[in-house]
N, C-alpha and C positions, 0 to 999 in steps of 0.2 A: 252290435250294440254292446256296451260294457256290461259286466255281470251285475253291477249294482243297480242297473235299470230294469233288470228282469223281475217279473213277478213269479212267485212259486206256483206250481200247478194247483188249480182249484179242485176242491172235492167234487165228486160226482153227486148228482142229484141236487138237493138244495131247495126243494119245495117250489113255491110259486115264483120266487125270484129267479131260480134257475130255469124254470119253464119259460119265463119271459125272455131270457136271453136266447138269442138265435142259435140254431143248430146247423147253420149253413156250413158247407165245406169250404166255401171261399172265405178268405180273410177279410175283415172289415175294421181293422184297428186304426190307430191314428196315422200310420204311415202306409203308403202303398208298398206292397211286397215286391221285392225285386223279381225281375223276370227269371223263370226257371226255378222259383222257390219250391222247396220241398216241404215236408211236414216237420222240419226241424224247428228248434227254438228260435232260430233267427228269422223264421217266417211267421212268428206268432203275432205280428202287428200287420193287419190288413190295410188296404188302401182306403176303404170307407167311401169310395166314390161309386157313381153309377157305372155298371158294366153294360155293354151292349146287350139288350134284351132284359135288363134288370127291371125290378118293379118299383121299389121305394128307396130313398136314401137311408142309410143306417143311422142309428141313434148312439149317442156317446156315453151311456151309463145306465145304471139300473133304474134310477128314478125316471130318466127320460124314456126308457123302454116301458116302464110302468104306465106313464101317461099315454104313450102311444097305444098300449094295449087297451086302455080305457076309451080311446077316441074312436076306435072302429075295428071291425074284424079284418079289414084289409091289411092294416099295419100289424095287427096281431098275428095274422097268418104269415105275413112277411117275416115277422120275428121268429115264428115257429119254423119257417122254412130256412132259417139260418141267414137271412139277408139283413137283419137289423142289428143294432148294437155296435157302435163304432169301436168300442173298447172290448167287445167280446173276442175271446180267443178262437182260433179255428176249431171247427168241430163242435160248436155249441157250448153248452154249459160244462161239458166234460173236457173241453179243450184247455190247453195250457195257457192261453193268452188273455186273461181277464183284464178289463180296463183299470187305469191307475187312479182315477178320482171321479168326482161328480161335477157336472156342469150345472150352472145356476138355471133353475127352472124358469121359463118364460111365464111369470105370473101375470096378475092383473096390471094393465098399463097404468103408470103413474103420471100425474099432471106435471110434476117437476122431477125429472130423472136425475136425482142427486142424493146420495152418491150414485154414480153411474152403474147401471146393471151390465153385467157381462164384461166389466173391466177389472183388472187386478193391479195390486200395488198402487203406485202413485197415480196411475192413469184413472183409477177409480175416483180420485178426488179432484181431478181437473175438470171444470165445467165445460160443457160443449158450447160451441158458438151459438147454437140455437138458444140455449139457456141464457147466455150473456146478453145477446141481442134482445131477447124478450124482456129481461129485467130492465135494460136501459130504456127500452120503449115504454115499459110500464112506469118507470120513475119519471121520465120526462112528461109522460101523459098526466101523471098525478100532479106534477108541478103546474102544468098548464091548467089543469082543472082547479087547483087551489087558487092560482092567480086569477083565473076567470071568476071564481066565486068571490074572491076578495075585491076584485075590481067592481063586480056587480053590486056588492053589499056596501062599499064605501061611497059616501056622498060628498060633494064638494061644499065645505062650510062657507057661509057668507063672510065676505071681508069685513063688513060692519060689526060682526060679532067679536072680532079679536084685534083688529088693526089699531084701535085706539089705546095707547098706553095710559096707565093710571098715574095719578098724582101721588107724590109723597107729601104728607102734611106735617109741618114742624110746629111744636108748641113751646111756649115760654114755660118757665118753672111754675107759674101760677095756673097753668092749664089753658090759657088763652092762645088762640092761633097766632103763630108768628108769620108763616108763609106757607103757601101750597105751591109746589113747584115740581116739574117733571111731567113726562107723558104728554098728554094732549095739549098742555099749555105751551109746548114748544114743537108743535107739528102743524104744518100747513100743506094740505093736499093740493097738488097742481096737476094740470093735464100734461100729457106727453109732449104736446106742442110747446110747452113752456120749459121743457128740459132740453138743454143743448144736445145736438147729435153727438158732440164730443164726449159728453158724459155717458151717453148710452154705449158708445163704442169703447169707452175706457173700461167699463165693467165687463163688456162682452170679451174684450181682448184679454183682460186679466183673469176673469172668473170662469168664462164659459164660451170659448170661441165657436162652438157648434150650436149656440143658442137658437139661431134662426132655423136650424135644420133638424135638431134632435127632437125626441118624443117627450121630453120633460125630464128624462133621467139619462145618465151617462154610465152604462154598465162598466165600461173600461175604467172610468174614474172611480166607481164604487169598488171595483176589484183592486185598483191601486191603493185605495184608502184602507181596505181590509188587510192587504198585504203589508202595508206600512205599519198598521197598528200591530199586526202579528210580529213584526220585527222590532217592536218597541218604539216606533217613531211617533210623530205627532198624530193625535186623534182628530184629524181634519182632512179636508180634501175629498173630492168625490161628489159633492153636491153641486147641482146645476143652478142656474139663476132661478129656474122654475121651482126647484126644491126649496131654495132659500126664501123665495116669495111665499110659498105655501107655509113654511115654518113661521115666517114673520107675520103674515097677514091672515092666514086661513086656519091655522092650528092654534088653539089656546093651550098649548102644551110644549114647553121648552125642555122637557126632561130628556136625558140621554139614555133612552131605553130602546130595546130591539122592537118592542111593540110600536112605539111612537115612530121609529124609523121606517118600519114597514108601512105604517099608515101614511107617512109622508110620501113614500115612493108611489103607492097606489093612487093617492090624491094627485100627485104630480103628473102621473101618466094621464089621468082623467082630465086634469086642468090643461095639460099640453095638447090634448085632443079636442077640447071644447072651448078653450079661451084663446083669443088672438094673442100673438106674440107681443104686439104693441101694448096690449092691456097688461100682460104679465110684466113687461119691462116697466111700465108706469107704476104698477102696484109695488114692484120690488123697490124701485128708487124712492117711492113715497113712504115705504114702511121700514126700510133699513135704518139701523142705528149708526150714527157717525161720530159719537162721542160728544162731549160738552152738553149732554142732555138734549141733543138735537136728533129728532126722529124725522126722517124724510129729507130729500135733497134741498128743499126750500129753506128749512130750518138750519140745515148744515151750511148752506151758502151764507146765511145771515150770521151764524155763529163764528165762522172762520174768516169771512171776507166782508161782512156787513154789506152784502149786495144781494139782489134777487138771483135766483138760479139761472134765469135766461141769459144773464150777463156774464156767466162764467166763461173763461177762456179754456183752451185745451189743457194748459198747464195746471190750472186750478181744478179742472175736472179730474185729471190724473191724480192730483193731490187728494181729493176727496175719495177717489176710488181706493187709495191707500188706507184711509181712515176706516173703511169697511173691514179691513183686516183686524182691527182692534185698536180703538183710539188710545187705550191705555199705553200702548207701546209705539204709537205713531204720531200722536198729537205733539207738535214741537213745543207746546207750552209745558210739557212734562206732566207726570202723574205719579210722583213719588209717594203720595199719600196712600196709594194702593199697591205700589211695588217700588222698592227703593232703586231698582235697576232702570225704572222709567224716568230718567232724568231728561232735562231739556236737551242736553247735548246728544245723548244716545237716541232719543226719539227723533230729533231733527235728522240725524244721520240715517236712521231707518226709513223715515218718511221720504227723504230725498232719493234714496236708492230705489224704493218701491215706486215712486212717481216716475223716475227715469225708465225703469223696467216697463211700466205700463205704456209710456209714450213709444218706446222701442217696439213693443208688440203691436201697437196701433199702426205703426208704419209697416211692420212685417205683414200684417193682415189686410193692408190696403185701406185702412180707415183714416189715415193722416199722411199728408205729404211730408217728405223729408225736409223740405224747406220750412214748413210750419213747425215741424218738430224741433228744428234747430233753434227756435226762439225761446224754448223753455228748458234751459239747462240748470237753472238755480231755483231755490225755493220761492214760491209766490209770496206776496206781501200779506201774510196772515195777521189777523188781529188777536189781541189778548182775549181770554175767555170772558164770559158773562156779559152779554148785551142785554140781558133781562133786567129791566129797571127794578123789579121786585127784589132783586138781590143787591141793590146798591147800598151804599153806606156800610154799616157793620153786618148787615144780614147775610151777605154772601160769605163772610168769614165764619159766621156762626154756623151756617148750613154746612160749609166745608168741614168744620171742626167736628160736627155731629156725624156727618157721613164717614169721615175718617175713623172715628171711634167705632162706629157700627161695623165697618168693613175690616179694620185691623183686629177686631175682636170677633171675627166670624166664627171662631171655634166655640164661642159662647152664644153669640146672637144667631148663628146659622144663616146669616145674610151675607152673600158674596156681592161683589161689585155688580155682577150681571143681574142678580136678583134685585138689588137696590135700584138699578136703572129701569127695571121693569115696572117698578112702582107698586103702589098699594099699601104702603106702610104709614103708620102714624108714629112719629118720633117725638118723644117727650124729653126735652132738653133740661139742663140744669140752669140755663141762662135766665137771670133776673132782668126783665125788660127795663125797669127803672135804673138799675145799676149800669146796664149797658149804655143807656142814653146819658147817664150822669158821667160816666168815664169819657165818653166821646165829647161831651160838652166841656169837661175840664181840659182836655187836650186842645180842643178848638180855641178855647178862651186864651190859653197861654200862647198858642201858635199865632193867632191873629194879632195879639197885643205886642208880640216881640219878634216874630220871624217875618222879615220883610224882604223877600227875594228881589223885588224891583228896586228897592233902595240900596240893598247890599248884596248884589248878585255874586260877589266873590266869596261871601261867607254864609249867606242865608239860603242858598239854593240847595236842593236835595236833602233838606232836613226831614227826618222821619222820627216817629214815635211808635212805641209798642207798649202794651200793658196787659196785665191779667190780674184777676181778683179771685181768690180761692177761699172756700169755707173750711177753717181748720177742723171743724167737728166731723166732716164727711169727706173732704177732698173735692166737693162739687165746685166746678168752675162757674162762678156767678156772673162774671163779666170779662170781656176782653176788648182790647183796642188793637185791631189788626192793621190799620192804615187809614188813609184819608177816605178811600172809597173802594169797595171790593170790585167795582166794575172798571176802575182805572188802575188800581195798584193791587195786583192779585196775589202777592206774597203776604202771608199772614204774619205780621211782625210780632204777634203775641206768641206764635208757635215756633218761629225761626227768625232770628235776627243775624246771627253770626257775629254779634258784637260782644267783645270781652266784658265780663261783669266787674272787673276791678276789685276794689276793696269790699264790695258786698260779699266776697268769698271768705273774708276773715272770720266770721262767726263759726264756720265749719272747722277752722284751725283751733279756735278756742274750745269748741265742743270736744274735739279730739284730745286736747290736753286735759280736759276735765274727765273724759271717759277712760282713757288709757294711761295718761300721765307721760312725763318725760322719762327718757331712758337714763339709767345709771351710767355716768361717764367713767366711773372707776372700776367697775366690774368687768369680767370677761365678756367679749363681744357676743358669745353664744348665749349669755345670760341677760343681755341687755333688754331683750323683749320681755323678760319675766320680772326683772328688777326695775320697777318704774315707780315714780312718785306722782300722785295725782296733784294737779296744779290748781291753786286757788287764784281767783281774780286779783288777789293782792300780790301775786308773784311778780318778781322784778326782772325786767329785761331792758336792754340798752335801747335808748331812743336816739342814738347818735346817727347823724347823717354820714353816708359813706362807711357804714359799719362793715367791717371785715367779717363775713359770715363763716361760721365754723360748723363742723359736724358735731354730733352729740358728744364725741369724745374730746372735743376742744381743738381738733386739728382744723386749720384753715381749709375751707372747701375750695377745691379747684375743679375745673372742667377736664375733659378728656385731653386737652392740650396743656394741662398744668397751670392754667391761668386762674387767678383768684377772683372771687366774687365780692364786690363792694356794693352794698345796698344803699340807695339814696331814698330820701323822704320827699314828699311833695314840697316844692319850693326850696329844696336843699336845707331844710330846717332840722336842727338837732333839738331833742327834748330831754329834759333832765339836766342835772348839774355835772360839770366836768369833774373829774376826768372820765367817770364811768357812764354818765348820762342815764342812770337807771330810772325807770318809771314802772309803775305797776300796769297790769294788763287792762284794767278798767280805763285808766288814763290813755293807754295806747290805743284802745278801741275808740274812745271818745274823740281823740285827735287824729285817728286813722294813721298811725305811725307804722310805716312799712317795715323798718328795720327790726322792730320788736317782734312782729308776727312772722317775718321770714326766719328769724333765729328760732322762734318757738316751734315753727313747723319742722325745722331741722332736728330739734331736740326730741320732739314727739316721734318723728319719722314721717316722711311724705306718704308712705303707704297707709299710715293711719289717718292722715289728713284726707286722702282719697276715699278711704272707707267711710269716714265721717260724712263726707259730702254725698256719697251714694246712699248711705243709710238714711240721710235726711230726705232723699228723694230725687237727687240729680241723677241723670243717666250717665253711665260710665263713658258712653260714646261721645259725650259732649265735653269731656275733661281732656285737656291737653297739657303737655309739658310736665307730666307728673313726676319726673325725676330731677327737675330743676328747682332751685330755691324759690324762684318767682311763682311757682305753682300756688304757693300759699297766699298770694296777693292778687289772684284772679285773672290769669291769662286764658282761662277757659271761657266757653261761650254757650252756656245753657240758655234755654228759651225763657221768656218772661213767665210763661205758665209754670215751668219747672222751678224757677226761682221763688215764685209766690208759694208754690206747694212745699218747697223745702223749708222756708221760713215758717209756714203753717205748722210744721212739725215742732218747732220751738213753742209756738203759740199753744199747741195742744199738749204741752208738758212732755214732749218726747214721743208722742204717738204719731206714727207716720201713715199717711193714706195717699195713695196715688190720685192725682187729679183726674177727673173724668167729666164728660160733657153730656151723657145721655142717661136718663133715669130708667126709661123703659121704651119698648117698641111693641106696637100691636099691629095686627093685620085683620082681615075679614075673619080669620080663624081664631082670633083672640090674642092674648098676650104671648109674644114670641121671645121676649127678653126682658129681664129686670136686673138692674145693676145691684150687686151686693157689695157693700163697703167692707173692705178687708183692712184690718189694722195690725201693724206690727210695732213693737216697742223699740224704736231706733235708739233712744237715749233714756236713761232713767229720768224721772221727774226732777231729781236733784240737779242733774247736769243741765237739762233743758231750761229749767227755771232760772238757774244762775246765768246762762247765756242771755236769756230774756232780760234779766236785771241789769246786766252790763250794757245791753243794747238800749235800754231805757235811758241810760246816761247819755248816749249819743244824741237822743232827741231832746232831752231836758236841757243839756248845756254843752253839747258838742257840735259836730258838723251838721247834724240833722235837725236843728231847732226850727227850721221852716216847716217841718212836718207836724208840729205840735197841734193837737186837737183840743177843742174846748171840753174840759171836764173828763177827759178820757186818758187812760194809760196807753202809751204808744211806745213800741220798741222798733228800732230800725237801723239801717246802715246806708251811708252814701257810698258811691263808687265812681271813680274817674280813672280813665285808662291812659296808657302811653300814647303820646301824640295828640291827646285830647280828642280821640276819635269816637268815644262813647262815654256816656254818663248814666248812672243808675241811682234810683232810690228804691229800696225794698224795705217795707215795714209792715207792722201788724198790730192789731188790737186783739183781745181775746176772741172776738167774733169774726174777724176778717183779715186776710193777708193779701197784700197787693204789691206788685212790682211795676215800676215804670222805667222804660229804657228810652234813651235819646241818642241819635247818631246821624251822621251824614253819609248817604250812599246814593249814588246815581240810581234813580228809580226806573230807568229803562232796562227792564229785565230781559230784553232780548240780546243785550250786549254781552260779550265775553270780557273777561279781565276787569270786572267791576271792582272798584276800590273804595274802602272807607276813606272819608275825607276829614281833615282836621277841623276842629270847631273853635279855633282861636278867633275871636271877634264875632262869632255867631250870636245873633240876637242882641247885638250891641254890647255883649259881655267880653271882657278881655280873655276869659277862659271859662268854658262850661264845666261846672262841677255837678255832682249828684245833688249837692245842696241847693242848686239854683232851680232851673226849670223842672227837672224831674221831681224834686221834693215839693215844689209848688203845685204841680199837677196832682201828686199824691194827696196833698192836703185838701185841695178843692174837691176832689172826688170823694175822699173818705168822709168829709164833713157832710156831704149830701147822702152818701150811701148808708151811713149809720144814723141818719136823722130818724128820730122816733124809736130807736132801739135803746134799751137801758144800757148805761155805761157800766162796764164791768172792770174789775181790777185783776191784774196778774197775780198769781200765787206768790206768797212770800217765800223766797228761796231758802233752803236749808244751807247751813255752812258746809263748804266743800273744800277738800284738798289742803295742801300745805304751801306756805310761802317759800318759793325756791329762789336761789341765787343770792344776791347781795342784801345787805342791810338796807332798810328803807332810806331813801335819800330825801333831802328837803323838797318842798313843793316844786314841781318842775316848772321851769320857765323856758319857753322856746327861745333859742338863740337867734333864730330868724323866723319870725312868725308869718305864717300864711295858713289860715284855715279856709275851709270851703265856703267862700262867700260869693256873692254875685259878681263882684269886681275885686278880686284879690290883688294885693300889692306884692309882687314877687320880691324875694330877698336877693341880694347879690349872689351870683353863681360863680363858680370857679372858671378860670379862663379856659381850662381844658374841658372838653365835653366827650365823655367816653360812653361806650355802650355796653350792653350786658349780653351774657350768653342766652341763647334761645333754644327752645326745644328742637327746632329744625332750622339750620342755617341755610340761607339761599343766596341773598344778595350780598353785595360787597359794600362795606362802609368803613372807610378809613383803615387804620392800622390793625383794627380788630375784626377782620372780615369773618373770623370763625364764629362770632357771636351775633352776626347780623341776620335778621329774618325778614319776612316779607311785610312787616309793618302793620299787620292787622290780621285778624282771623278771617277765614273765608266767609264772604257775605252770604253765600248760599247754603252754608251748612245748616241742616235742620236739627231738631232736637232728637236726632237719632232714631226716628221712627217711633216717637214717644207713645207711651200708653195713655197719655192724657187725652187722646182723641184728637191730637193736633194734626192738621193737614197743612202742609205747605211744601211745595217744591219751589225752591228759588234758585236762580242761576248761581253758578260758582264764581266767587269773587277772588281775584288774585291781585295782591299788592305789587305794584311795579316800582314803588319808591324805595329808597334805601333806609327807611325807618326801621327801628327794632320792633319786635313783637312783644309788647307788654313787659319788657324788662327794664326799661328806663323811662322815667317820667318825661313829660313834655318840656320841662325846663332843663333838660340835660342832666349832668351828674354821672357818677361812675356806677355802672351796673344797677340801674334803678328798677322801676317796675310800675305797674298801675298804681295810681295814687287815689287818695281820698276815699 
């Protein structure tokens, strides 16, 4: 052994400790001495093992020897005879080989040997297999005990306590009930014998293939769901049909909490053990939500196919199984009111894929033959929403509008789509029952008297109207006209028309000129925004037909191909005296002169025109062609609600308030939401009141004379668009702002590529203007709507701005007259018919293919997810004709635009 391992000789004596060390001549150290060892240092470590004839094993240290001495005289004597002490040196306490260290004493035995006794280094911290296995058994046993206690304590709730959904009740603005709809009003419980086997197998194949053999839960599925959520995936999957049935029908708790989930699992296990599978299946299919306010398979069969559940074929069953995934994203009718991505096209695609997947799985699991499966490769013939007669007429549109407002403002209301469909809310709307009925009556009166599709099928079919009425003082929507019947035509024409607004856009150009002014054409370009001249209504602009449009610096405006823009007027009429044809802006608004307002928009800046429109209340998403001169004359397509709201800003002397449809919402817990009117000053009172004063002229002696009301101040504007595909009248009194739209559009909303149709000859009129049927409807409605209310006057406007451009010219006389009348007489038109540039060129028309567009705005574009509570998803319309989009009027001319 090396020298550094040796111990120095121990001193003699040493008291009791030394006495306890053995005095034996034989070595008992850690190692056995080699044979023939002598008393040298190399022999100082003994073997420590029993020798033949030996008495006791030796002990390995002083403490060990001490305990041995205390346990009995036998070991003590052995120690005294020199046979104890593994580490004692030869010859007892006086020997040279004393032990190197102490061994751990075998103290009182511990229940859990950790850290481990008698182990050193890392081995001391490695648990024994006994400890590991014991802990595992204890943990599993604890889980079993907890599960057993939970299972014993949980009772199965009665189905009758929770399966019936509640109504939502809607109220008119006066507090009277409008309609109660939702929940139990659209649920019919049926027996399993009335539910086709194909429906049962469809949900089993898609949702829970082990339904008939599992215990009510699927541990693997739950584990997959937890793992998926941990990875950031969707928080769904893992629930069996039994669990879904328990959640839908036996638990009055839809919260996403761990407590609720554990309760669901325990109840599902107990239900799986005590309730027959057929009863679970029937309960699940009768309690599940399929969309369209349909709870249960019978209501769903009626809502989607207008038939009893027993008559559903396998394809229809697979389709309804897809609706269980979430009707918002699978109902082919679309649900853009709740999510803009849930369009008809996207939902149809998702539903078809899901339906086909379900049918494939039915074949795979032996529930459907391949022959039968081959019969269902396309979408079934589903029906439009709303078969509930309580939602017929305008009521369905009103309910949709209120629902959309509640859900799209969920950050304020706290009500999601799921919560709304669960029911239990009282929704107090802004809708005035009398005004809603009066608006519908005014439309019906004009429609029945003039629109005769049987007599004039080529011109009078597919005629549609939309309208909205807004209170300028609050923004409350008082009335809408969404279409003929919400159960037949489910696009709300008040909230989404896709129809261009034409010349009703011109007041926003005038407001921009009065708010910001025209740019200085002589100063540096970088100073043009700062050096502006506020415009007076007396300012002069050219009313010349085929006016060559210039930018604010006086350079002729050209498009990206270098082609010039010539602006035409309605009927190719020029206003004012040659050679400059100057007229003031009041006259230009009164006669709806396109050329004057297109040039005004260029001088002000189209960015300011856009800002003026959005400040008034139009949504930016509804504005199109904002970099083209024709933007100023209405190629955009805001909704009727938004147009009424924007004109209400002028009626309120520049105070803008967003349109809204719900005053408050209550539940059993009290008031959950109250609308708060928010006001912003879009324009100064000086600007707004001057715009109103100019628009009064339009009604008093311009294109809007048909809208005059007895004894009341009225301001408004007509609008007619390119190709005569839409016509508008928007007007207001101090108390009420109303917009009316008219257009032709195929009302088969399941079709793709729907197009706006021309209205030449419609209603027996040569051409439809905003001054004709829309103005007549506006007049008839407003006369009744304001009956009994005190007539109020508009504020007298303050003088504003400077007269810009040329000296006043003599009283203008149209060189070719055509104002907006029921049967206008067109003036001669040039032999050439040219078209105008468009915000987006697509089709080809003649030598100017660069400026041809698709002839009309998309029929299905909504008001951009409007905050006015509007709900409508409508199909996308795509023009296939070669007409231009709002840049040339219906009578031809060079680079025209919406007229009137």
